[in-house]
N, C-alpha and C positions, 0 to 999 in steps of 0.2 A: 504494500500500500504506500503510495506516494503522499507525503505530508507537505501541504503547501506552506511555504514560509509565512504567508499572511495569516494562516490559521494559527501557527505558533505564536506570532507576535500578538494577535488578537487574544489568544488564550492567556498570554502573560498579563495583558492589561486586565482581563477578566479576573485573573487570580489576585492581582493587586487590589482590584475593587472588592473582591471577596474578603481579603484580609482586613481591609478597612471596615467593611460592614460587620464582620465577626468581632472586631474590636468593640464596635458599638453594642453588639449583642451582649458581650461579656460585661460591658459597663452598665447597661441598663439592668442586667440581672444582679449585678453587685450592688447597685444603688437602690434597687427595688422601687424606682420611681421614674416618671417621665418628666424631664425638665429641660426647657430651652430648645426643644426640637419641634419640627413640623411633621406630624405623622404621615400626612398624605404624600410627602416626598418618598417615603419608603414604600407606600402602596403603589405609587406610580412606577418606581424602579422594579418592584417585584413583578408588576404587569409587563413592563418592558422586557424583563428577563425571560418571562414565559414566551413572549413573542420571539425573542432572540433564539431560543431553543429550536423553534420551528424554522426560523430563517437560516440558522447555521446548518440544520439538517438538509435544507434545500441546497445549500452551498457545499455540502459534504465536508464541513469543517468540524471534524470529530473532537479535536482538542478543545475547541471553543465551546462545544456542547458540554463537555465535562466541566470546564471551568465556569461556564455560565450557570450550570446546575448548582455549583457551590454558592454563587451569587444569589440565586433564587432562594435557596434554603436559608441563607443568612437573612435576606429581607423578610421572608415569611416568619422566621424565628423572632426577629426584632418586632414585627407587627403584632405577633401573638403576645409577646412580653409587654409591649406598650399597652395593649388593651387590658391585660391582666393588672399591671401596676397602676394604670390610670384609674381603674375601678377601686383598687385598694386605697389609693391616695384620696379619692373622693369620699370613701367611707370614713377615713380618719378626719377629714375636714368637716364633712357633713354626715353625721351619723344617720342611720336609716330613719329614725323618728323625726329628724328635722328636714329631710328631703321631701317628705310628703306634705309639708305645710305650704 
């Protein structure tokens, strides 16, 4: 199988993105709160990542598919943690009995 150099270069950028995303996943898990971020950015890039997998398959860029999958899973993990910790922080600030008022 011939590997396109463009595939390797793109996969390296994807892996760099994945590393930065996973740093954010670890940070949000450690802090247990969402602070100073815009959540829909991660949702957009998770959606873009899913599109990229189909696009890379069409281009037969297999290394990019693998690296892009790491990006997707990182974005999804961050979004899940953001939802989880956003709910926890709201419960601390606004206990259930006060949210219904």
